[in-house]
C-alpha positions as CSV (number, residue, x, y, z in Angstrom):
1,M,0.0,0.0,0.0
2,K,0.9,3.6,-0.7
3,A,-1.0,6.3,1.2
4,T,-0.6,10.1,1.6
5,A,-2.6,12.6,3.6
6,E,-3.0,16.2,2.4
7,K,-4.8,18.9,4.4
8,I,-7.4,20.5,2.2
9,D,-9.2,22.6,4.9
10,T,-8.9,23.5,8.5
11,N,-10.1,20.1,9.8
12,R,-10.4,18.1,6.5
13,V,-7.9,15.8,5.0
14,E,-7.7,14.0,1.6
15,L,-6.2,10.6,1.6
16,E,-4.8,9.2,-1.7
17,V,-4.4,5.4,-1.5
18,E,-2.8,3.1,-4.0
19,L,-3.1,-0.7,-3.7
20,E,-1.3,-3.4,-5.6
21,P,-3.2,-5.1,-8.4
22,E,-3.0,-8.5,-6.8
23,R,-5.2,-7.4,-3.9
24,L,-8.1,-6.5,-6.2
25,S,-7.6,-9.7,-8.2
26,R,-7.8,-11.8,-5.0
27,L,-11.0,-10.1,-3.9
28,M,-12.5,-10.5,-7.4
29,D,-11.8,-14.3,-7.2
30,Q,-13.4,-14.5,-3.7
31,A,-16.4,-12.5,-5.0
32,Y,-16.8,-14.9,-8.0
33,R,-16.6,-17.9,-5.8
34,R,-19.2,-16.5,-3.3
35,L,-21.7,-15.2,-6.0
36,V,-21.5,-18.2,-8.3
37,K,-22.9,-20.5,-5.6
38,N,-26.4,-19.1,-6.2
39,A,-26.0,-18.0,-9.8
40,K,-28.5,-19.3,-12.3
41,V,-26.6,-19.6,-15.6
42,P,-28.3,-21.6,-18.4
43,G,-26.6,-24.9,-19.0
44,F,-24.8,-25.0,-15.6
45,R,-25.7,-26.2,-12.2
46,P,-25.5,-23.6,-9.3
47,G,-21.9,-23.0,-8.5
48,K,-20.5,-24.7,-11.6
49,A,-20.5,-21.8,-14.2
50,P,-16.8,-20.9,-15.1
51,R,-15.9,-17.3,-14.3
52,P,-15.7,-16.1,-18.0
53,I,-19.3,-17.4,-18.6
54,F,-20.5,-16.0,-15.2
55,E,-19.0,-12.6,-16.1
56,N,-20.5,-12.7,-19.6
57,Y,-24.0,-13.5,-18.1
58,Y,-24.0,-11.2,-15.1
59,G,-21.4,-8.6,-16.1
60,K,-18.0,-8.1,-14.5
61,Q,-19.4,-5.1,-12.6
62,V,-21.0,-7.2,-9.9
63,L,-17.6,-8.7,-9.0
64,Y,-16.1,-5.2,-8.8
65,E,-19.0,-4.0,-6.6
66,D,-18.6,-7.0,-4.3
67,A,-14.9,-6.6,-4.1
68,L,-15.2,-2.9,-3.3
69,E,-17.5,-3.5,-0.4
70,R,-14.7,-5.3,1.3
71,L,-11.7,-3.4,-0.1
72,I,-12.7,0.1,0.8
73,P,-13.2,-0.3,4.5
74,E,-9.9,-2.4,4.7
75,A,-8.0,0.2,2.7
76,Y,-9.4,3.1,4.7
77,M,-8.4,1.7,8.1
78,E,-5.0,0.8,6.8
79,A,-4.4,4.3,5.3
80,V,-5.6,5.9,8.6
81,K,-3.1,3.8,10.5
82,Y,-0.3,4.4,7.9
83,T,-0.7,8.2,7.7
84,G,-1.5,8.7,11.5
85,I,-4.6,10.9,10.9
86,K,-7.4,11.0,13.6
87,P,-10.7,10.9,11.6
88,V,-14.0,12.1,13.3
89,S,-16.3,11.4,10.4
90,Q,-17.1,8.8,7.7
91,P,-15.0,9.2,4.6
92,E,-16.2,10.3,1.2
93,V,-14.7,7.9,-1.3
94,D,-13.9,8.6,-4.9
95,V,-12.6,5.5,-6.9
96,V,-10.0,6.9,-9.3
97,Q,-8.8,3.7,-10.9
98,L,-10.4,0.2,-10.7
99,E,-9.3,-2.3,-13.2
100,E,-7.9,-5.8,-12.9
101,G,-4.2,-5.8,-13.6
102,K,-3.7,-2.2,-12.6
103,P,-3.1,-0.6,-9.2
104,V,-6.3,0.4,-7.4
105,I,-6.4,4.1,-6.6
106,F,-8.8,5.8,-4.2
107,K,-9.2,9.4,-3.0
108,M,-10.9,9.7,0.4
109,Q,-11.9,13.0,2.1
110,V,-12.6,12.9,5.8
111,D,-12.9,15.3,8.8
112,V,-10.1,15.0,11.3
113,K,-9.7,15.8,15.0
114,P,-9.3,19.6,15.3
115,E,-5.9,21.0,16.1
116,V,-6.0,22.9,19.5
117,T,-3.8,25.9,20.0
118,L,-3.6,26.4,23.8
119,G,-3.6,29.7,25.4
120,N,-2.8,30.3,29.0
121,Y,-3.8,27.4,31.3
122,Q,-1.4,27.8,34.1
123,G,-1.8,30.2,36.9
124,L,-5.4,30.8,36.2
125,R,-7.2,32.8,38.9
126,A,-10.4,31.6,40.5
127,E,-12.5,32.0,43.6
128,K,-13.3,29.1,45.9
129,G,-16.3,29.2,48.2
130,V,-16.2,28.1,51.8
131,A,-18.7,25.5,53.0
132,V,-20.9,26.6,55.8
133,V,-23.8,24.6,57.3
134,T,-26.2,26.3,59.7
135,E,-28.6,24.8,62.2
136,A,-31.4,26.1,60.0
137,D,-30.0,24.0,57.2
138,V,-30.2,20.9,59.5
139,D,-33.6,21.8,60.5
140,R,-34.9,21.9,57.0
141,E,-33.5,18.4,56.3
142,L,-35.1,17.1,59.4
143,E,-38.4,18.6,58.2
144,K,-37.9,16.7,54.9
145,L,-37.4,13.5,56.9
146,R,-40.6,14.2,59.0
147,N,-42.6,14.6,55.8
148,R,-41.1,11.6,54.1
149,Y,-42.0,9.3,57.1
150,A,-45.3,11.0,57.9
151,K,-48.4,8.9,58.3
152,L,-51.4,9.6,56.1
153,V,-54.5,10.0,58.2
154,T,-58.0,10.1,56.6
155,V,-59.9,13.4,57.3
156,D,-63.7,12.7,57.3
157,D,-65.0,15.9,58.8
158,G,-62.6,18.6,57.7
159,A,-61.8,20.8,54.9
160,V,-58.8,20.7,52.4
161,Q,-55.6,22.4,53.5
162,M,-52.4,23.0,51.7
163,G,-50.2,19.9,51.9
164,D,-53.2,17.5,52.0
165,I,-53.3,14.4,49.6
166,I,-56.8,14.4,48.1
167,T,-58.7,12.2,45.7
168,I,-60.7,14.0,43.0
169,D,-62.7,13.5,39.9
170,Y,-62.5,16.3,37.4
171,E,-63.9,17.3,34.0
172,G,-62.4,20.2,32.1
173,T,-63.9,22.1,29.2
174,I,-62.6,25.0,27.0
175,E,-65.4,27.1,25.5
176,G,-67.9,24.4,26.6
177,R,-66.0,21.6,24.9
178,P,-64.0,18.8,26.6
179,F,-60.3,18.8,25.8
180,E,-57.7,16.0,25.7
181,G,-56.3,15.2,29.1
182,G,-58.9,17.4,30.9
183,T,-60.9,14.5,32.5
184,D,-59.9,11.9,35.0
185,T,-61.4,9.9,38.0
186,D,-59.8,8.9,41.3
187,R,-56.9,11.2,40.7
188,S,-54.5,11.6,43.7
189,V,-53.2,15.2,44.1
190,E,-50.9,16.8,46.7
191,V,-52.4,20.2,47.2
192,G,-49.8,23.0,46.8
193,K,-47.6,21.0,44.3
194,G,-49.1,22.8,41.4
195,F,-51.2,19.9,39.8
196,V,-52.3,22.2,36.9
197,A,-51.5,25.6,38.1
198,K,-50.8,27.3,41.5
199,D,-54.1,29.2,41.6
200,F,-55.9,25.9,40.9
201,D,-54.5,24.4,44.0
202,E,-55.5,27.5,46.0
203,K,-59.1,27.1,44.9
204,L,-59.1,23.5,46.2
205,V,-58.5,24.8,49.7
206,G,-61.6,24.6,51.9
207,M,-63.5,21.9,49.9
208,T,-65.1,19.1,51.9
209,V,-65.7,15.5,50.9
210,G,-68.5,15.1,48.5
211,E,-68.4,18.8,47.4
212,T,-68.2,19.8,43.8
213,R,-66.7,23.1,42.6
214,E,-66.3,24.7,39.2
215,I,-62.9,26.4,39.0
216,L,-62.0,28.8,36.2
217,L,-58.3,29.0,35.4
218,T,-55.9,30.0,32.7
219,I,-53.9,27.1,31.4
220,P,-50.1,27.8,31.9
221,E,-48.0,28.9,28.9
222,D,-45.6,26.0,29.6
223,F,-48.4,23.4,29.4
224,P,-47.1,20.2,27.4
225,K,-50.0,20.6,24.9
226,A,-49.1,23.8,23.2
227,E,-52.4,24.2,21.5
228,L,-54.1,24.6,25.0
229,A,-51.5,26.9,26.6
230,G,-52.8,30.3,27.6
231,K,-56.5,29.3,27.1
232,E,-59.2,29.7,29.8
233,A,-60.5,26.3,31.1
234,L,-63.4,25.5,33.4
235,I,-62.6,22.5,35.6
236,R,-65.5,20.8,37.5
237,V,-63.9,19.1,40.5
238,T,-65.5,16.6,42.9
239,L,-63.7,15.9,46.1
240,K,-63.8,12.1,47.1
241,A,-61.3,11.9,49.9
242,I,-58.8,13.9,52.1
243,K,-55.7,12.5,53.6
244,R,-53.4,14.6,55.9
245,K,-49.9,14.0,56.9
246,E,-49.4,13.3,60.5
247,L,-45.8,14.3,61.5
248,A,-43.9,12.5,64.2
249,P,-42.4,14.7,67.0
250,L,-38.7,15.4,66.7
251,D,-37.2,13.3,69.4
252,D,-34.9,10.3,70.0
253,E,-37.7,7.9,69.0
254,F,-38.0,9.6,65.7
255,A,-34.3,9.3,65.2
256,K,-34.4,5.6,66.0
257,D,-37.2,5.1,63.5
258,V,-35.7,6.8,60.5
259,S,-31.9,6.1,61.0
260,E,-29.4,3.9,62.9
261,H,-28.9,6.5,65.6
262,D,-30.2,6.3,69.1
263,S,-30.6,10.0,69.6
264,L,-31.9,13.1,67.7
265,E,-28.6,14.8,68.3
266,A,-26.6,12.0,66.6
267,L,-29.0,12.2,63.7
268,R,-28.5,15.9,63.5
269,E,-24.8,15.4,63.4
270,E,-25.0,12.9,60.5
271,I,-27.2,15.4,58.5
272,R,-24.8,18.2,59.3
273,N,-21.8,16.1,58.0
274,K,-23.6,15.1,54.9
275,L,-24.6,18.7,54.1
276,L,-21.0,19.8,54.6
277,Q,-19.7,17.1,52.3
278,A,-22.3,18.0,49.6
279,A,-21.4,21.7,49.9
280,E,-17.7,20.9,49.6
281,K,-18.3,18.7,46.7
282,K,-20.3,21.4,44.9
283,I,-17.7,24.0,45.6
284,D,-14.9,21.8,44.2
285,H,-17.1,21.0,41.1
286,D,-17.7,24.7,40.6
287,L,-14.0,25.6,40.9
288,R,-13.0,22.9,38.4
289,D,-15.7,24.1,35.9
290,E,-14.5,27.7,36.2
291,L,-10.9,26.7,35.5
292,I,-12.0,24.6,32.5
293,R,-14.0,27.5,31.3
294,Q,-11.1,29.8,31.4
295,A,-8.7,27.3,29.7
296,V,-11.2,26.7,27.0
297,A,-11.8,30.4,26.5
298,N,-8.1,31.0,26.2
299,A,-7.6,28.2,23.6
300,Q,-8.2,28.4,19.8
301,L,-9.9,25.6,17.9
302,E,-12.5,25.0,15.2
303,I,-14.7,22.0,15.5
304,P,-16.0,20.4,12.3
305,N,-19.7,20.2,11.9
306,S,-19.6,16.4,11.4
307,M,-18.1,16.0,14.9
308,I,-20.9,18.1,16.4
309,E,-23.5,16.2,14.5
310,T,-22.1,12.9,15.7
311,R,-22.2,14.1,19.4
312,L,-25.8,15.4,18.8
313,N,-26.9,11.9,17.6
314,A,-25.4,10.4,20.9
315,M,-27.1,13.0,23.0
316,I,-30.5,12.4,21.3
317,E,-30.1,8.6,21.9
318,E,-29.5,9.4,25.5
319,V,-32.6,11.6,25.8
320,M,-34.7,8.9,24.1
321,R,-33.4,6.0,26.1
322,P,-35.6,6.5,29.1
323,V,-38.5,7.6,26.9
324,A,-38.4,4.3,25.0
325,Q,-38.2,2.4,28.3
326,Q,-41.5,4.0,29.1
327,G,-43.0,2.7,25.9
328,M,-43.2,6.1,24.2
329,S,-42.1,6.6,20.7
330,K,-39.8,9.4,19.6
331,E,-42.7,11.0,17.6
332,D,-45.0,10.9,20.6
333,F,-42.3,12.4,22.9
334,L,-41.6,15.3,20.5
335,K,-45.3,16.0,20.1
336,L,-45.9,15.9,23.9
337,T,-42.9,18.4,24.5
338,N,-44.0,20.5,21.6
339,R,-40.7,20.0,19.7
340,T,-39.5,18.8,16.3
341,E,-36.4,16.7,15.9
342,E,-34.7,19.7,14.4
343,S,-35.7,22.0,17.2
344,L,-34.4,19.4,19.7
345,R,-31.1,19.3,17.8
346,D,-30.9,23.1,17.9
347,E,-31.7,23.0,21.6
348,L,-28.9,20.6,22.3
349,R,-26.3,21.9,19.8
350,P,-24.7,24.6,22.1
351,R,-24.1,22.0,24.9
352,A,-22.7,19.5,22.3
353,E,-20.2,22.1,21.0
354,Q,-19.2,23.2,24.4
355,D,-18.7,19.7,25.7
356,L,-16.5,18.9,22.7
357,R,-14.5,22.1,23.3
358,K,-13.8,21.1,26.9
359,E,-12.8,17.6,25.9
360,L,-10.5,18.6,23.1
361,V,-8.8,21.3,25.2
362,M,-8.3,19.0,28.2
363,D,-6.9,16.3,25.7
364,K,-4.4,18.9,24.5
365,I,-3.3,19.9,27.9
366,A,-3.0,16.2,28.9
367,E,-0.8,15.7,25.8
368,V,1.4,18.7,26.4
369,E,1.8,17.9,30.1
370,G,2.5,14.2,29.4
371,V,-0.5,12.9,31.5
372,E,-0.7,9.1,31.5
373,V,-3.3,6.7,32.8
374,S,-1.9,3.8,34.7
375,E,-3.6,0.4,35.2
376,E,-4.1,1.5,38.9
377,D,-5.9,4.6,37.7
378,L,-8.2,2.5,35.5
379,A,-8.9,-0.1,38.3
380,A,-9.7,2.6,40.7
381,E,-12.2,4.2,38.3
382,L,-13.8,0.9,37.5
383,E,-14.2,0.2,41.2
384,K,-16.2,3.4,41.4
385,M,-18.3,2.7,38.4
386,A,-18.9,-0.9,39.5
387,G,-20.5,0.4,42.7
388,F,-22.8,2.7,40.7
389,Y,-23.9,0.0,38.3
390,R,-23.9,-2.7,41.1
391,V,-21.7,-5.2,39.3
392,E,-18.3,-6.6,40.1
393,P,-15.3,-4.6,38.7
394,E,-14.0,-7.6,36.9
395,R,-17.4,-8.1,35.2
396,L,-17.5,-4.4,34.3
397,H,-14.0,-4.5,32.9
398,E,-15.1,-7.5,30.8
399,I,-18.2,-5.7,29.4
400,L,-16.3,-2.5,28.5
401,A,-13.6,-4.6,26.9
402,Q,-16.1,-6.5,24.7
403,N,-17.7,-3.2,23.7
404,N,-14.4,-1.5,23.0
405,D,-15.3,1.1,25.6
406,L,-12.2,0.9,27.8
407,G,-10.6,3.6,25.7
408,V,-13.5,5.9,26.6
409,V,-13.0,5.4,30.3
410,R,-9.2,6.0,29.9
411,A,-9.8,9.2,28.0
412,A,-12.2,10.4,30.7
413,I,-9.6,9.6,33.5
414,R,-6.9,11.4,31.5
415,R,-9.1,14.5,31.1
416,D,-9.9,14.5,34.8
417,K,-6.1,14.3,35.6
418,A,-5.6,17.3,33.3
419,V,-8.1,19.2,35.3
420,D,-6.2,18.3,38.5
421,L,-3.2,20.0,36.9
422,L,-5.3,23.1,36.3
423,V,-6.2,23.2,39.9
424,E,-2.7,22.6,41.1
425,K,-1.3,25.5,39.0
426,A,-4.1,27.8,39.7
427,V,-4.1,30.9,41.9
428,I,-7.2,30.2,44.1
429,V,-8.7,32.9,46.4
430,E,-11.3,31.9,49.0
431,K,-14.5,33.9,49.0
432,G,-17.6,33.8,51.1
433,E,-20.0,31.1,51.9
434,G,-20.6,28.3,49.4
435,V,-24.0,26.9,48.3
436,K,-25.6,24.5,50.7
437,P,-27.1,21.7,48.8
438,G,-29.8,19.6,50.4
439,V,-29.5,15.9,51.3
440,E,-32.1,13.5,49.9
């Protein structure tokens, strides 16, 4: 094989590949032996027609086409390895010369991984928050626990209050006509969670079991069915049951019931520590994101559209996976969310491009800094991943190897180590209090 790579645009290369004549002849022979088995040539049993007669009957072109189906992928992969290019798209192939007894010549155009020109990535300046957890934060988490473990008590002789769990039948009309999704029976609703709209919930307050109310409301602009958004609807509601949360007192017995602790103070301490860890984790994440943002902003690169489109395809598959698991088609999902496939792609495109920029810049920093991923690094990452997926690390390694995904994991580890370098070399200034995320 002879192969050359010529840059014809910023991120596009043309490969010129020349293969020895014998290679085509060998594949043509294989094609003939494969196709003649089922060939129906007058005067010959299947598989017995000599090649000249087969070619005369079916034409030599069928052998060329069959040979090319095998030759082009093989030649392309060999040319990529020979020239050292890093393609990010499928090649466009032009067959320049294809004739038995002569060298086979292809020209292939393909987009390649963008060249990254790094700007400043050392000594970047960033502020880092300080994690602070107050007693009020702990109290809020305890209230969440009380609500999570609350008993539901049936209310027979009372009226609906905010926070109640009620059962209703309802019929909705717009301009006197029922509308899709506007009718249901035995629907369970937590009052105050915005079942349809906030003012709808407010108008449920005060209802008693057996009562029917007609509630006029404006359907929210972000309602899934766009054709109904903003219209006035009349909802006829019948209240069938009220259940109210009965919260346990905050004491040692509560702590024993909802945790492994024997005292409320021990439970408070556990919550405090979890809040602190969550806050520190978020602060660290925000710091790393800021340093990545600066490094990417300082770098120069141009991403080929084909690379963005490939990433978009993967992102849409990720969006659709849980949708498909729920038994919904892509078309139904797009209709329900008032999107088209094109609008969904446009919505995801900025994130796809930004993610690619981050990865490419981190890859370049890792290359310049000589970052390597050891087997110990890989084993440690697989240990973490195995815990998340609830499989043994050895089994996860086997699955990833079978799917040729170990390289993806190694690349992610390498980028993460590149970010570690950004942090090590950064000038970090502590600022005020960090965000205090909740604990589920």
